[in-house]
N, C-alpha and C positions, 0 to 999 in steps of 0.2 A: 917305475913298472906297475902294471895295472895290478887291481888288486881284486881277489877269486871272488867267484860267486858266493854267496852265500846267506844274501837275503832280496827282498826284492828290491828293483832295480826303480822304481815309481813313488816319485814325492807328489801329492797331488799337491798343484800350485805352483810350482816349481817345473817339472817335467812333466807332467800330462794337468789335462782338469780333473778329471776321474779315472778310479779306478772301478769295473765293474765287470760282473761275472755272465757270462753266456754257457750256455745248455749247453748250444754246436757251433760250430764255427765250421764255414766250407771256403775254401780257398777257389776263385774259380780264377782258371788262365785266356785270358785270349776273351772274345769279345762273343762269340757265338757260345760259351759257356754261358756268360752274365746275360748275355740278353733273351737266352732261353729262360734263364733263374726268375729273369725281372719277370718275364711277363706270364710266366706259370703262377709266382707268387703276388702278382695283380691282380690276377684270377681268382684267386682264393680272401681278394680283399673284403674286409665288408664294412669298414666306414673311412677308411684315410689313406694315402697315399701321397707322399710328402718328397715332393724331388727338387732336390739344392745342384746347382749346374752350373758349370762356367761356358757350358753351349748345350743348345736340346734342339732337334728339327727334329718335327713331326712327320717328316716325311721319309725315315729311314726304317727299314725292314728289319724287324727283331728276328722274324726266325724263315724257315722253308721246311716247316710242315705240315703236308699236304691237308693233315684233317685238321691242322689248327683254329686258332682264333683269326682274326685281320691281322696281317703280316705289317703292316701300316701303324708306326707309333701313335699316330693321332688319331687313326681308324679307331684304333684298338681300345684306345682309353677313353674313346667317346661312346664304345660299346658297353665297357665295363659299367660307367654310372647311366647308360638307359638301364642295364638288367637288373644293377641294383641301388635303389632310388637314394636310401643312406650313404651311400660312398662320393666320398667330397676328393677331388685330384688339386692338388695343389705343388706349383711348378715356381719357381724361383730362380730365374735364370740371369745371369752375368750382364750387366747392363753393358754392353760392351761397346767400345769406342768405332765407327763407321772404319777404320781401316783393318778391322775384320769382317765387314760387313758383305763382301764378297765371296768366303766363304762357309757365309750362315744363312737360315733361313731368315725374311725381312721378318721384323715385328709385326703386331696384331695393325700399329700405323698404317702400315703398306698393304695387310692381307697376308692373313694364313693361304698356305693350301689347302689349308681345313678350316673349317669352322668347330672350334669347342663348343661341348655344350656349355649349357650354365650351369655344371658342380664340375667342371675341371676350368680353374682359374689359374691364370699366368699373368705373372706379373714380373719388374724386371730390379734388380736390389744394383743402386749405385751409392750404397754407406759405403766409401772406399776412397782413399784418398788420390789424389792425381795420380796417375801412373799405376798402381794398384788395378788386384782384380779381384774377383768374386771365384775361386776356384776350389772350395768343395767340390765335389761328385757321392753325395751323401742321395740314396734314396731310402726312407721307412714307411713300410706296410704295416698298417695298426699298431704301431710300437712295438709289435710284436715281433719283425722281423726287420732287420738293417743290414744296406749294401755300402759299402765307402771302397773307396780306391782310388785309380786312375784316368776309370772310365767313365764316359759322358752315353747319354742315350744320344747320340750326336753322329751326322755324316762322315764319313770317309773312317771308324773306329774297327766295323765289322769284321772278323777274319777268325779263321780257325788255327788250330796249335799248328796245323801242317805246317801254315806261311809258304804254301804253294807261291812260286814265280808268277805262275798265270794260273788266277781262279776266276774262270766268269761266272761268279757270285759277287766277285769285290769291285763292286763298280759305285761311282759317285754321277749323277745324272747322263748317264751313260756312259761315262770314261772310265775305263779303270784306276787302280791305284796301286800304291804298293803296298807289300804285307806292312801288319800291324799288331803289335804283341803289345801287353799291356796285362795286368791284373786287381783285382777286385777283393775283398773280402764279404762273406756274409755272417750274424751274428746275432743272434736271438738274446732273448731274456734280457734283465739288467742291463746290456751293454746294447741291445734296441732301445730299449724306452730312452739313457741316457741321449744316443743320438737322436731320437724323435723330440730331445728337450732340445737338442742345440739348432734342428732344424726349427722348431717352433718359435724360439729366440731369435733364430735369422728371418724368418716371415715377416713379425711382429714388428724389428725394426727397422725392416724395408718399408714396410704398406703400412704400420700404424693398424690394422687388425689380428686379433688372434684367431689362431687355431686351436679346437680345444682337445684337451687329450680324449685319447682314445680308452673307453672301457677294458677293460682284463678279459680274455675268455680266449681271444684271437688267436690260431694258432696257421699263417700264414707259409711255414715251410713249404716248398713245392716240393711234390714227388721224384726223385730221381735225381736230387741234390745231395753231392754225396756230403758226410759228414767228417771233416779231414778232423777236428779234435771234439770236446764234452770236458761240461763243467772244469773250464779255464777263463784265468783272472785276464783281463783287456784293458789295458792302458790306454787313453783316448788322447791324444794330445792336439793343441791348437793353434795356429798361429794367427792372429787379426793384428793389426795399426792399431795403434793411440790413437784416439778419437776426442770428442769432449766428454763424453758419457761413457768409455772404457778406455781403461789404461794398458797397455802395451802387452801384449802374449806372446812367448819367443816360448812355448811349450816344446815345437817340433824339433828347433834348431839345441838344446838342451837338454833333449832325450837320444838325438844325433850324437850327440859330444857323452854322453855316460854313458851310452852304449859302446862307443868305440875305447871309450878308458877300461871298463870291463871284458871286453874281446880278449881272449886265451890262445885261441888257436886258428880261428877264420871267421873273417866279414867279408859276408858276399855281398857283392849291390848290384841291383839294376835301377838306372833310371835316366830320362832322357836327358839332362842335365849334368855338367859338371864341372859347376863356376863357382861352391857355397866356400868363403876364406875360410873361415874359424870351422867348417868339418874338413876343409883342406889342412889346416894348420893341425888340427887332431891327429888327423892318419899322419902327416908330415913326425908328429910327436913317436905315435905305436913304430913307423919304422926305422926312426932312431933308436931305438929300443937294440939291445942283443935278444935275438931268440922271442921276439913279439911275433902278433900274426900274421897270416897269412891274408893277403886282402885280392880278392877279385873284383875287379869292376865290368861292367858291362852295358857298353852304349850303343848307341847307334853309327853307322859311321859317317853321314852325310845329316849337313844343316836342312833348314824349310828356308829355299829360298835365300835371296842375297842380304835382309836383311839380320837374321840369327847368323847368318856366315859371318857378319863380322860383326857383333857383339858377343854372342853367347859361344859361337865357336871358337872366336880370338880367345875367350878367356879360359874358356875349357884347356886349351892347348897351354896357355900359359904353367896354370894347376898341374895338369900331367905331368909338364918336363919337371916344375920343381919336387913334386913327390918320387921324382925318376931319380932326379939329383941326389935326392937323401937316401934312395935306398937299395944299401951297402949288401943286403942279404939275398935280394932278388925276389924277395916277399910280395912285390906290388905288379899285378899282371892286369892293362885291362884289355878288353875283348872287345869283336862287335859281331854279332851272330851274320850268317853268310848261307843264300841258298845255291845250289847253279839254276841259272835259268834267268836272272833277274835284270832287265835290262841297263842298258849303262847311265849313270845317273841316280840311279835308285839303291836303295837299301829295305831291309827290315829295319822296321819303327818302330825301335826301342820307345814306346811311352810308359814303361811302367814303373813304379814307387815302390822298389821291396828292396827292405836291409835284413837279411838274417845273419845271426854273429852268434859263433859255434853251435849248438845247439839251445840256445837257451834261451831267443828271443825273436821272432819273426815279426816283422814291422810291414805293412802295406799300406797307403793312403795316399794323398792328393798329393803332397808336399815333393815338389822338384828338388835336387842336390843343386840350388841356387839358391843365390842372395834374398833375390825376393821373397822366397820362399818361408826363408825365415823372419822376416820381418812387417814386409809389404803386403804381401798376398793374402788371403784367408784362406786356412788348409786345415786338414784334418788329417790327423794318421792313427791307424790301429794297433796296437802291440802286443799279441801274445807272450807272454813270460813263461818256461820251464820252473823255474826253483829247483832245478835235481831230478824232477819229478821224471823218470823214465814215460811216463804216458805222455806228457807233452812233448819232452824235448825228442821223443822220436819221429813225429809227424812234420818237426820243425825239420829235421835233418831230413827228413820225406821230401819234403817240400822245397826244401836245396837241390835234391837228386835230379827232384824232377824239372825244374827249368833249366839246369843245366840238361839234362837229358832231353828237353824238345829241342833247345839248341843244336845239337852234335847230333840228332834222328836219334838217340839210344833211349833204352829200358831206362827208369831210374833205380833201378837193381844194378845196371852195367856199371852208372856211373856211382853209383855207394862202393862194389867192391872195389874201383882203380882204386878210388880217392884210398881205401881201407888199404891199398895193395904196394900206391906209389907215396903215401902218407902226403900228398896236399889237392887241391884242387886242379894246382896247373898243370900237375904230373898227369890226371888224371883226364883233363882238358886235351894235354898234347899227345898222350896216348891214342883216344879213343879219334884225335883228327880226322876227317877224311875229304873229300871232294864234293861230296854231293851237299852234304850240309854239317857245318861247324863251327866256329867261334874261332874267329879269326885275332890274331892280334893286331889293336891301331898301331899303325906303325908311327916314329917320331914326323912331324909337321913342321913345316919352315916354322924358325919365330919370325913372332911381327914385333914392330918397331915399339918403343913405351908407349908415345903419341899416340898411336892407335888401339891399346890395350887399355890407355887412360879414356880414350874416346867410348872405348865399346863400354866399360865400368859404369856409364852410364844408366844404360839398359839394364843392366841388373844391380838396383843398388837395394840394400840391406833396408833400407826405414824410407818413410812416405819423403820425399823430398819436396821442397818449395819451391814452389811459383819463383823465389827469387834465386836458388838454386839454379834453377832451369835455365833462367834469365842470363845466370851467371856463365854458365857452363857454353851456352851461345851465343854469346857476346859478340860484335860487328866486329872485336879484333881477331876474333876466331875465322869468322865466317861472314866477311862481306862480301856483298854482290861483286867489288872488284875480284876476291879473289876465290869465288865461288868455279872461276872457270868459263870455258865456252861448253855450252850442253850440247856434245858430239852427238850422244844417243838420240836425244830429241830431232836434232838435223837430218842424222840420216833416216829415223824413222820416217820422218817426212819425204825425205828423199823418196824412200822405197813408194810412198804413198801415191808420190809425183808420179811417180815412174811409173807406177802402180796402172793409175787411170789414164795417162797415155800409152801404154801400151793396150787397153781396154779401147779407148779413142780411136788408136791406129789399125788394129785388128776385129772389130765388128763392126758390126751396122749403123751402130752408136752417132758417127761421125754424120753419118746418110741424113740419120734422125732428125737430132739437134744441132741442125744446121743456126750459124745465125740470123737469119730471117726467122725460121720458127720461133727460136726462143724467143725473139723480140715482139714475134706476134701473139706468140702465148701470153707473155706479159702483160700487152695494152687491151687483150681480152679479157683478161683475168679485171685489170683496172678498171676495165669499161661498167663493172657489177655494180651494182646500188651498195651490196654487200661487203666491198670488197676490202673498205679503209677498217669495218669492223671487225672483219678477220683477221686482219692482221695486226689492229691494237690486241686481241683476246691473244694473238697465238704465244704472246710474250710469257702469258704467265705460265699454260701448260709446259713453254721448253723452259725456263726455269726449272721446272719442278722438276722434270726427266733430264737435265742440264744438257739439253741439247743445243748446240752453239747459234745463239743470239746473231751473234754479227750475218751471219746465211739470212737469218729474217732478214736484217734493213738491207741486205745485198738486193733482195728478190724487191724489197719495197719501192727502193729506190730506182731499179731500173724499170718495173712498172708504172711508179708514180710519178719518177724524176724526183731530180736531189733533193727541193727544199721541200718537198710535201713528204715523199721517201723519211726523211730526217723528221719530220714534224710527228710523223705517225710512229718511229721506232722511238724517240724522246718520253712520247707518252705514253707506249704501251711497255716500255721496261720503267717506267715510274706506277702503272697501274700493278705492276708485276710485283714490286716492294711494298708496295700496302698491302694489296693482298694478303702476302706471306706475315707482314707486319701485322694487320690485325688477327690471322690465324695465330702469331705467338701467344699476343695479348691474352686470348679468351681460351688457347689450349694449358693443362695443368702441366707442372713444370716435370714429372717422369715423360710424358710423351715427347717434349721439346728436346729433354734427353738423347732420349731413342731417335730423334732424327738427327740433331746437331753431334753424339757421339763427343770423341775428345776434342772435337772443333770448340765446344760448347765453350768450356773455360778461356779457350785464348780469344775467342769472337768478342766474348761477353768481357775478356779484362782490358780489350783496349778499345771496345764503346765506351764503357766506365769511364777512361780515363780523360779521353778528349771530346767527349760529343761530336759535336758536328764534323770537326777538322779530322775525328778518326772517320766515321763514316764516309766521308769523301777518299779518305785514302784507301780503304778497306774496299769502297766500290773500284778503286782505279788498277790498285794491287790487292787481288781476294787474297784473305787469308782461310775462306771458305767458298764452299759452290752460293750461288746468288740468294737462292730462297734460303737456305741456312742463314746465313749473314740478317737476312728481312727477321727469320722465324727466331732467331735469338734476338735482334731489338725489340722486338714488340715483347719476349716473353722479361725483358730486363727493366722495360720501359722507357727503352729512350724516346726522346720525345716526338712525334708523328713530324711536325718540320724538320726537326734536325733529318730523318731519315728522308727526308722527300728532298731538300734544297742538299743532302749530303749525296745521295744519289744522284740527282741531277748533274750537279760538279763533277762526281765522280765519275761516272759515266758519259758526261760529255766527250771527251777527246775518244774516246776512242769510238762512241757511236758517229763524231763528225768524221775520221778517218774510215771506217766504214761506208759513211756513205760519202766518202769521194772517190776509194777502191768502187764504190758500186756506179758512182757516175763516170769514171772511164771504162767500166766494164761497158754500161750501156752505150758510150760513146766507140769501145770497141765492136758492140756489134754490130752499130750501124755503119762508122766507117774506119776502118782501124788505121789511117792514116793520121787522124786529130788524135792521137791518144797523146798524152802531156806527161812524159817520164819524169820530168822535173817536178812535177807536183807528186807522182808516185812516190819518188825517191825524198822528196823533204817529209813529208807524212811518216812515212816509213821511221826515218831516223828522228823524228820527234818523238813519235810514241819510244824508242828503245831509250832515248836519253831520260823521258820524263819516267818512264816504268823503273827505269834503274834511282832516278833522283826520290822519286814514290819510298821507292823498298828502304833506304837506305834513311830516308827519314822514320819508316815503320822502327826498325831495327834502333834508333838512336832515342827513339821515345818512349819503346820498352825497357829498354839498357836508365835512361835518365829516371823513369820513374820506380825502379824497384834498386837501385842502389842505394837512395837515401833509406828504404827500409830497410837493409842490410845492415847501413850501418848502426842504425835505431836499433840493433837486437844483434849484436857482436854474439850471442850464445845460440846464435842460429846453425844446426849440426852441417857438415856434411856428410851423407853415407861412405861409405868406406868401402865401397863395392866386394 
């Protein structure tokens, strides 16, 4: 059975890093409240604003106040430092993999949409293991006020508590996005100073630079930000993976388990994910008890895209199914918020990370209920503790009623009355159900095969995953080119593109303008210019940077200059592009290279270091990353220049020859279609397919051979339990 609440739950060094006092605490629900509180507090800053972020976007709009400061975040920060010369703004963003790049503002290597002023310092933090992230969302103003929770100053986060199905203000790059729900906590006093110490330590660790502490005396608490609690103890809990200079920190997980064990009547949870194995086991143990606590879990209905659907959603399904199986007293209830008018395929995006246990503990932070938030990602949560004091217990209960009331579209007092009348949160939710806005039961979903669940677990590891384990998880025995199947999706997409081009050609004047004779004439006119060969040579470098298809340049060169001259120009242009990126990589600092290469950096550098010339040849033939990124990484890790050039020549030779032959046949077709040699075209296509499969298989086997002996030498290498 659970133990009664008799003393503080906090144990510094085990389930929290510190217990700190806050004179004032505010709970900010949804980004409209948080963004407004942030900009009003920032306007009062005198010395320092430190922002720790998983994502940061200078283009977001902070407010719609007609008489307010600049609404765009970047312009607002520039205005602050321009008006107050003593103020410095430090932004430490996660050094994210490029797989996230399409949803984020490009980093300074590509150029922001704004130019940060001299005292706005932006850096990227890559001090995390492979597969991990810097997930803390902390803002500290003058070491006197701190925000912590689930919200970044980022795109697609802004929303109001109404979560209207169609709010014209809720747009990203002129496109609407679904309702977004999240929670932040604001604290002052000792709690804010402690978060300031955490922020400065992160900055020092990531950049090697120190941010000086701020002298006391500032009070940036913004006018109009409601104080929900006063004179309250705050437990500050972190997750941090083991590193060379740091032991593993699992305070977030420890406090979750302690809070669940100490619960007497009610556990209310809101979270983006629900996959954490140990948290699930702790909840299962409480459900197995007689007369244990009621558990209400609020999640989002849908996942973000196919990747999340096939990983975190699969693991969530299994965990919920396991808990329902042991829930013999109907005390476990899983809901998702819904509002009438949402477009099909969308939902209210629950992004909050909240746990409220009885009227004793209220927890808000960055940590998801996922395995990775327990030991892999860097996290920070704040927990307010009542210790039986009504002046704290009352606001904790009020906040639970406020959240449930928001989801149901009713006042918090109404929720409190129904919980009192029915004796349960589930009873109140059922009574207050309506079709306009409500909490709906998350129904059972189809079960997933064990093999799918095991593969999904790789995406949610409990601890840093070694490269050896990643190689082991994706060995050729599991994912060989032979077993990968026919890429029907890509074939279908290509067919659609070809059909579209055919339609454009047939039903527009294009076929009259781009006649065979005109194309040949344009190519010949171009080749007659003295600067034309130089233009072709130089075209490959920018094409590699923006990932424009280089074979198209080769095809044009062959049509314009003929097969042999076109081939020489193509190979020379490719080698110049490789050499240019290589020397850039040699002289750029490592942080910049990491920002450009993202998660491909480790994969490319590992292969290139293993085999040198042979590896360069292979990755040019079957790329592991964009052409320019491979060259950049080769320069950064000091691959020999002649290895790069010879490997690039050998690796690009088959593809360039293929493009040359096709270009020659296109040139022939434009002049005399009867002279096309279909046997040559077919033979070249077959050769490229066979050669690609062979080199891909060699790359798989090379990685496997290089890492299996290392695993044998280190039998203690752990496997995350997922």
